[in-house]
C-alpha positions as a printed NumPy array, in Angstrom:
array([[  9.516,  -6.254, -10.262],
       [  6.385,  -8.086, -11.071],
       [  4.255,  -7.519,  -7.963],
       [  5.557,  -4.276,  -6.536],
       [  6.204,  -0.712,  -7.797],
       [  7.991,   2.215,  -6.147],
       [  5.996,   5.42 ,  -6.353],
       [  8.666,   7.497,  -4.652],
       [  7.268,   7.096,  -1.1  ],
       [  7.844,   3.33 ,  -0.829],
       [  7.088,   0.033,  -2.459],
       [  3.402,  -0.796,  -3.022],
       [  1.697,  -3.964,  -4.173],
       [  0.524,  -3.304,  -7.785],
       [ -2.768,  -5.302,  -7.356],
       [ -3.796,  -3.878,  -4.004],
       [ -2.805,  -0.302,  -4.947],
       [ -5.002,  -0.503,  -8.082],
       [ -7.903,  -1.773,  -6.017],
       [ -7.42 ,   1.162,  -3.498],
       [ -7.278,   3.703,  -6.391],
       [-10.499,   2.297,  -7.985],
       [-12.265,   2.398,  -4.633],
       [-11.208,   6.054,  -4.109],
       [-12.62 ,   7.026,  -7.5  ],
       [-15.863,   5.329,  -6.749],
       [-16.321,   6.855,  -3.246],
       [-19.525,   8.801,  -2.933],
       [-18.079,  11.496,  -0.671],
       [-15.624,  13.892,  -2.215],
       [-13.932,  14.767,   1.063],
       [-10.222,  15.399,   1.061],
       [ -8.01 ,  12.798,   2.607],
       [ -7.262,  15.282,   5.425],
       [-10.82 ,  14.934,   6.661],
       [-10.93 ,  11.158,   6.606],
       [ -7.519,  10.229,   7.918],
       [ -5.745,  10.846,  11.123],
       [ -6.055,  10.537,  14.875],
       [ -8.483,  13.412,  15.214],
       [-11.031,  11.428,  13.212],
       [-10.586,   7.931,  14.624],
       [ -8.973,   6.261,  17.614],
       [ -6.936,   4.035,  15.277],
       [ -5.875,   6.035,  12.185],
       [ -5.625,   4.235,   8.854],
       [ -2.862,   4.88 ,   6.359],
       [ -4.018,   6.062,   2.905],
       [ -1.702,   3.466,   1.319],
       [ -2.448,   0.25 ,   3.111],
       [ -0.807,  -1.626,   0.215],
       [  2.59 ,  -0.224,   1.257],
       [  4.981,  -3.224,   1.248],
       [  7.178,  -4.253,   4.169],
       [ 10.49 ,  -6.071,   4.224],
       [ 10.067,  -9.688,   5.286],
       [ 13.195,  -9.686,   7.456],
       [ 16.327,  -7.69 ,   8.308],
       [ 18.188,  -8.864,   5.265],
       [ 15.843,  -6.787,   3.028],
       [ 15.802,  -9.42 ,   0.317],
       [ 12.034,  -9.939,   0.093],
       [  9.068,  -7.593,   0.018],
       [  5.645,  -8.665,   1.36 ],
       [  2.206,  -7.043,   0.973],
       [  0.346,  -6.753,   4.262],
       [ -2.996,  -6.981,   2.518],
       [ -2.795,  -9.855,   0.126],
       [  0.403, -11.491,   1.385],
       [  2.211, -11.666,  -1.966],
       [  5.952, -12.021,  -1.543],
       [  8.693, -11.212,  -4.053],
       [ 12.454, -11.22 ,  -3.835],
       [ 13.908,  -7.777,  -4.337],
       [ 15.582,  -7.461,  -7.72 ],
       [ 14.271, -10.848,  -8.937],
       [ 13.988, -11.088, -12.661],
       [ 10.796, -12.732, -13.989]])
């Protein structure tokens, strides 16, 4: 797939995932994810992988990135 990759926990958008990883490396605080994620820390918890793709509909033929909106047919050859 051109826009998505499966890391074993779900499909992620390649572009957005790379941006998230770069941002984590450049974070000033070295706190563990445990201390910055979860309902104990915020009223609305944030997922560590916000680039995790979702199926566009019940047919599960297309993946969509919730961040950038890129859509790709599952199994489509480029």
